[in-house]
C-alpha positions as CSV (number, residue, x, y, z in Angstrom):
1,X,-47.7,-16.8,11.8
2,X,-50.3,-18.0,9.5
3,X,-51.4,-21.7,9.6
4,X,-50.3,-22.2,5.9
5,X,-46.8,-20.9,6.7
6,X,-46.5,-23.2,9.6
7,X,-47.4,-26.2,7.8
8,X,-45.1,-25.4,4.9
9,X,-42.2,-25.0,7.4
10,X,-43.1,-28.3,9.0
11,X,-43.2,-30.0,5.7
12,X,-39.7,-28.7,5.0
13,X,-38.5,-30.2,8.1
14,X,-39.9,-33.5,7.4
15,X,-38.2,-33.4,3.9
16,X,-34.7,-32.8,5.5
17,X,-33.9,-36.5,6.4
18,X,-34.6,-38.0,3.0
19,X,-31.1,-39.5,2.8
20,X,-31.3,-41.1,6.3
21,X,-32.2,-44.7,6.7
22,X,-35.4,-45.1,8.4
23,X,-36.1,-47.0,11.7
24,X,-39.0,-49.0,10.5
25,X,-42.2,-49.5,12.4
26,X,-44.4,-52.1,10.6
27,X,-48.2,-52.5,11.1
28,X,-50.6,-51.3,13.8
29,X,-49.4,-49.4,16.8
30,X,-51.0,-47.4,19.6
31,X,-49.5,-44.2,21.3
32,X,-50.4,-42.1,24.2
33,X,-48.7,-39.1,25.7
34,X,-49.2,-36.6,28.5
35,X,-47.5,-33.3,29.6
36,X,-47.6,-29.7,29.8
37,X,-49.2,-27.1,27.3
38,X,-48.5,-23.4,26.9
39,X,-51.2,-21.4,25.3
40,X,-50.0,-18.2,23.6
41,X,-51.4,-14.8,24.5
42,X,-54.4,-13.7,22.4
43,X,-56.3,-10.5,21.5
44,X,-59.9,-10.7,22.1
45,X,-61.8,-8.7,19.5
46,X,-65.4,-8.1,18.7
47,X,-66.4,-10.0,15.2
48,X,-68.4,-6.9,14.2
49,X,-69.2,-3.3,15.3
50,X,-71.9,-4.4,17.5
51,X,-69.8,-7.1,19.0
52,X,-67.1,-4.6,19.6
53,X,-69.6,-2.3,21.4
54,X,-70.9,-5.1,23.5
55,X,-67.3,-6.4,24.5
56,X,-66.4,-2.8,25.4
57,X,-69.4,-2.7,27.7
58,X,-68.6,-6.1,29.2
59,X,-64.7,-5.8,29.7
60,X,-63.4,-2.8,28.0
61,X,-61.4,-2.0,24.9
62,X,-58.1,-3.5,23.8
63,X,-58.8,-6.8,25.6
64,X,-56.1,-9.5,25.6
65,X,-55.7,-12.6,27.6
66,X,-52.5,-14.5,28.9
67,X,-52.7,-18.1,30.0
68,X,-50.8,-20.0,32.7
69,X,-49.2,-23.5,31.9
70,X,-51.8,-26.1,31.6
71,X,-51.7,-29.6,30.7
72,X,-52.2,-31.8,27.4
73,X,-52.9,-35.3,26.4
74,X,-52.9,-37.1,23.2
75,X,-54.0,-40.6,22.1
76,X,-53.1,-42.0,18.7
77,X,-53.8,-45.1,16.5
78,X,-51.4,-45.5,13.6
79,X,-49.8,-47.8,11.0
80,X,-46.1,-48.0,10.2
81,X,-45.2,-48.8,6.6
82,X,-42.0,-50.4,7.3
83,X,-40.0,-47.7,5.4
84,X,-39.8,-45.0,8.2
85,X,-43.2,-43.5,7.2
86,X,-46.1,-43.7,9.6
87,X,-49.7,-42.4,9.6
88,X,-52.0,-42.1,12.6
89,X,-55.1,-40.6,13.7
90,X,-54.9,-38.6,17.0
91,X,-57.3,-37.3,19.6
92,X,-56.0,-34.5,21.7
93,X,-57.1,-32.4,24.8
94,X,-55.4,-29.1,26.1
95,X,-56.5,-26.9,28.9
96,X,-55.1,-23.7,30.2
97,X,-56.3,-21.2,33.0
98,X,-56.4,-17.4,32.4
99,X,-53.3,-15.9,34.2
100,X,-54.0,-12.3,33.2
101,X,-56.7,-10.3,31.4
102,X,-55.9,-6.8,30.4
103,X,-58.2,-4.1,28.9
104,X,-58.7,-0.2,28.8
105,X,-59.6,0.6,31.5
106,X,-57.6,-1.9,33.7
107,X,-59.4,-4.9,34.8
108,X,-59.3,-6.7,38.2
109,X,-60.1,-10.3,39.1
110,X,-59.2,-12.3,36.1
111,X,-60.8,-15.7,35.7
112,X,-61.6,-18.5,33.2
113,X,-60.3,-21.5,31.4
114,X,-59.6,-22.1,27.7
115,X,-59.8,-25.7,26.4
116,X,-59.0,-27.3,23.0
117,X,-59.9,-30.7,22.0
118,X,-60.3,-32.5,18.5
119,X,-58.7,-34.9,16.0
120,X,-55.9,-34.9,13.5
121,X,-54.4,-37.0,11.0
122,X,-50.6,-37.1,11.2
123,X,-47.9,-38.1,8.9
124,X,-44.5,-39.0,10.6
125,X,-41.0,-40.1,9.6
126,X,-38.7,-42.3,11.8
127,X,-34.9,-41.2,11.4
128,X,-32.3,-43.9,11.6
129,X,-28.9,-42.2,12.8
130,X,-27.0,-45.5,12.6
131,X,-26.5,-45.7,16.4
132,X,-25.3,-42.2,16.8
133,X,-27.9,-41.7,19.7
134,X,-27.6,-45.4,20.8
135,X,-31.1,-47.0,20.7
136,X,-32.9,-43.6,20.5
137,X,-34.6,-42.8,17.2
138,X,-35.8,-39.2,16.5
139,X,-38.9,-38.6,14.4
140,X,-40.5,-35.5,12.9
141,X,-44.0,-35.1,11.6
142,X,-46.9,-32.9,10.5
143,X,-50.7,-33.1,11.1
144,X,-53.9,-31.4,10.1
145,X,-57.4,-31.8,11.5
146,X,-60.4,-30.1,13.4
147,X,-60.1,-28.5,16.7
148,X,-62.7,-27.1,19.0
149,X,-61.9,-24.2,21.4
150,X,-63.9,-23.5,24.5
151,X,-64.0,-20.4,26.7
152,X,-65.3,-21.0,30.1
153,X,-66.0,-18.0,32.2
154,X,-63.1,-16.1,30.6
155,X,-63.3,-12.4,31.9
156,X,-63.5,-10.9,35.3
157,X,-65.0,-11.9,38.7
158,X,-65.0,-9.2,41.4
159,X,-67.3,-9.4,44.5
160,X,-69.3,-12.3,43.0
161,X,-70.1,-10.2,39.9
162,X,-68.9,-11.9,36.8
163,X,-68.4,-10.2,33.3
164,X,-67.3,-13.3,31.4
165,X,-67.3,-15.0,28.0
166,X,-68.6,-18.4,27.5
167,X,-68.9,-20.6,24.3
168,X,-66.9,-22.7,21.8
169,X,-65.9,-22.7,18.2
170,X,-64.5,-25.3,15.8
171,X,-61.8,-24.5,13.3
172,X,-59.4,-26.2,11.1
173,X,-55.8,-26.7,12.5
174,X,-52.3,-28.0,11.9
175,X,-49.4,-29.1,13.9
176,X,-45.6,-29.9,13.7
177,X,-44.1,-32.8,15.7
178,X,-40.5,-33.2,16.9
179,X,-39.9,-36.5,19.0
180,X,-37.7,-39.2,20.3
181,X,-38.4,-42.8,20.7
182,X,-36.3,-45.1,22.9
183,X,-37.3,-48.8,22.8
184,X,-37.7,-50.8,26.0
185,X,-35.8,-54.0,25.4
186,X,-37.8,-56.1,27.9
187,X,-40.9,-55.6,26.0
188,X,-40.8,-55.9,22.2
189,X,-42.6,-53.3,20.4
190,X,-42.9,-51.0,23.5
191,X,-41.0,-47.6,23.3
192,X,-40.7,-44.5,25.5
193,X,-41.5,-41.3,23.7
194,X,-40.8,-37.6,24.2
195,X,-42.2,-34.8,22.0
196,X,-42.6,-31.2,21.3
197,X,-45.8,-30.3,19.3
198,X,-46.6,-27.0,17.9
199,X,-50.3,-26.7,17.3
200,X,-52.4,-23.9,16.0
201,X,-55.8,-23.4,14.4
202,X,-57.2,-20.8,11.8
203,X,-58.8,-18.8,14.5
204,X,-62.1,-19.1,16.4
205,X,-65.2,-17.0,16.9
206,X,-66.6,-17.5,20.3
207,X,-70.3,-16.9,20.4
208,X,-71.1,-15.7,24.1
209,X,-74.4,-14.9,25.8
210,X,-73.8,-12.8,28.7
211,X,-77.1,-11.7,30.5
212,X,-79.1,-11.9,27.5
213,X,-76.7,-9.9,25.3
214,X,-74.9,-12.1,22.6
215,X,-71.4,-11.1,21.8
216,X,-69.3,-12.8,19.1
217,X,-65.4,-12.4,19.7
218,X,-62.4,-13.5,17.6
219,X,-59.6,-15.4,19.4
220,X,-56.3,-17.1,18.4
221,X,-55.3,-20.6,19.5
222,X,-51.6,-21.2,19.4
223,X,-50.2,-24.1,21.5
224,X,-46.7,-25.4,22.5
225,X,-46.9,-28.9,24.1
226,X,-44.3,-30.9,25.8
227,X,-45.2,-34.7,26.2
228,X,-43.9,-37.8,27.5
229,X,-45.5,-41.2,26.6
230,X,-45.6,-44.7,25.4
231,X,-46.0,-46.3,22.0
232,X,-46.7,-49.9,21.3
233,X,-46.2,-51.7,18.0
234,X,-48.4,-54.9,18.0
235,X,-46.5,-57.0,15.5
236,X,-42.9,-56.3,16.6
237,X,-40.7,-59.1,16.6
238,X,-38.4,-59.9,19.7
239,X,-35.0,-58.3,19.3
240,X,-32.4,-61.0,18.5
241,X,-28.9,-60.4,19.8
242,X,-26.4,-60.7,17.0
243,X,-24.1,-63.7,17.4
244,X,-20.5,-63.0,18.3
245,X,-18.4,-63.5,15.4
246,X,-16.1,-66.7,15.6
247,X,-12.5,-66.0,14.9
248,X,-11.1,-68.2,12.1
249,X,-8.3,-70.5,13.3
250,X,-4.9,-69.4,12.1
251,X,-2.1,-71.8,11.6
252,X,1.7,-71.1,11.6
253,X,4.3,-73.8,10.5
254,X,7.7,-74.2,12.0
255,X,10.2,-76.5,10.3
256,X,13.1,-78.6,11.9
257,X,16.3,-80.2,10.7
258,X,16.4,-84.0,10.4
259,X,16.3,-85.7,13.9
260,X,16.5,-82.2,15.7
261,X,14.2,-80.3,18.1
262,X,16.3,-77.2,18.2
263,X,14.8,-73.9,16.9
264,X,16.5,-72.1,13.9
265,X,16.5,-68.3,13.7
266,X,13.7,-68.7,11.0
267,X,11.6,-70.9,13.4
268,X,11.9,-68.2,16.1
269,X,10.8,-65.6,13.7
270,X,7.7,-67.6,12.8
271,X,6.9,-68.3,16.5
272,X,7.2,-64.6,17.1
273,X,4.7,-63.9,14.4
274,X,2.3,-66.4,16.0
275,X,2.8,-64.7,19.4
276,X,2.0,-61.3,18.1
277,X,-1.0,-62.5,16.3
278,X,-2.6,-63.7,19.5
279,X,-5.3,-61.1,20.3
280,X,-9.1,-60.8,20.9
281,X,-11.1,-64.0,20.5
282,X,-8.1,-66.2,20.9
283,X,-8.6,-68.6,23.9
284,X,-6.5,-71.6,22.9
285,X,-3.4,-72.2,21.1
286,X,-2.6,-75.8,19.9
287,X,1.2,-76.6,19.3
288,X,1.2,-80.1,17.5
289,X,4.5,-81.7,16.7
290,X,5.3,-84.2,13.7
291,X,8.2,-86.0,12.3
292,X,9.0,-87.7,8.8
293,X,8.7,-91.4,8.4
294,X,12.4,-92.1,8.7
295,X,13.5,-93.7,11.9
296,X,11.7,-95.9,14.5
297,X,8.1,-94.9,15.3
298,X,8.7,-94.8,19.0
299,X,11.6,-92.5,18.5
300,X,9.6,-90.3,16.4
301,X,6.8,-90.0,18.8
302,X,9.2,-88.7,21.5
303,X,10.9,-86.3,19.0
304,X,7.7,-84.9,17.9
305,X,6.7,-84.0,21.6
306,X,10.3,-82.4,22.1
307,X,9.6,-80.3,19.0
308,X,6.2,-79.2,20.3
309,X,7.6,-78.3,23.7
310,X,10.5,-76.3,22.3
311,X,8.0,-74.2,20.3
312,X,5.7,-73.8,23.4
313,X,8.6,-72.6,25.5
314,X,9.5,-70.0,22.9
315,X,5.8,-68.8,23.0
316,X,5.9,-68.5,26.7
317,X,9.2,-66.5,26.4
318,X,7.4,-64.1,24.0
319,X,4.5,-63.4,26.5
320,X,2.0,-66.1,25.7
321,X,0.4,-67.4,29.1
322,X,1.3,-71.1,29.4
323,X,-2.2,-72.2,30.4
324,X,-3.4,-71.1,26.9
325,X,-1.0,-73.6,25.2
326,X,-1.8,-77.3,24.6
327,X,1.1,-79.4,23.3
328,X,0.9,-82.8,21.6
329,X,3.2,-85.1,19.6
330,X,1.9,-87.0,16.8
331,X,5.0,-88.7,15.7
332,X,5.1,-89.7,12.1
333,X,1.4,-89.5,11.7
334,X,-0.6,-86.9,9.5
335,X,2.2,-86.2,7.0
336,X,1.9,-83.0,5.3
337,X,3.6,-84.8,2.2
338,X,2.6,-88.4,1.9
339,X,5.7,-90.7,1.5
340,X,6.8,-94.2,2.0
341,X,8.2,-95.5,5.2
342,X,11.9,-94.5,5.8
343,X,11.8,-91.4,3.5
344,X,13.2,-88.1,4.9
345,X,10.8,-85.4,3.9
346,X,11.6,-81.8,5.3
347,X,7.9,-80.6,5.0
348,X,6.8,-83.3,7.4
349,X,9.4,-82.4,10.1
350,X,7.2,-79.6,11.5
351,X,5.3,-78.0,14.3
352,X,1.9,-76.6,13.6
353,X,0.8,-73.6,15.9
354,X,-3.0,-73.3,15.7
355,X,-4.6,-70.1,17.2
356,X,-8.4,-70.8,18.1
């Protein structure tokens, strides 16, 4: 795969979440990651006819190298724009040992290490999945920069005799990034990250000097890195827990006949509706009794309490715990309809059931 095709594919990946709301990182941040790196197999070919002759004399024809899993580390300094986009500059280091070196004729005693290091400018996009992954926020990105690739004793070593390539070369490279970030709630701005990075360069020409014979070879540099790390945003505000919504009080009115505390069928229906409305967030039920202004005040005080007690008993019968109910009698105070003393007013002969 060419570098250009890789970057175009990565750019398409970045463009996919344009309809998603970003998880904004605002201002300066610092990131670091460490993990494993896999360096793809590469053919080692002479850059010119003379180089091919020298390489054939050194290692043989049709030379290729495979590499063992190695390690990688990145350090980045970036800026979040508050709309999901981030830009950062990154320094990276990758190292892999040779696991097998093949040629014609067959080789023995493979040895050597390949190292890559350099800097890239990355553009990333944080994706808001509206809580689909809990607090985890995925992100994607692409990067471009310059990478040096170093061969250290890549070749064979048999009986103390080495036929190896040594040298380094710089080339432009690019990468695609897929990652996940999980905030650490106890430290505002700090997040744990996990990433996959695909990094490759335009190819390298390693200029090696072996026993006075200078040989230039062409090699590939294609890497797959799995990293875990930390990211710290310097100006992140502490997370503020959302206040639990306070349920609005609901009131039900039960009316009574003059000088009565008996429940009518309609009264029982209303009390049933109040009992059914008791749900999440209701911790207290006030049952307040009232009378009109006809009759003696002390009699009305007792009547209002009897009315409140009758309603409370019906609530308990319908499954409301008695310890949630508070009953009070107000007599002829707090009239719903203001009247003169001695006036019989049906709207004032009531019990108010208040759910709080």
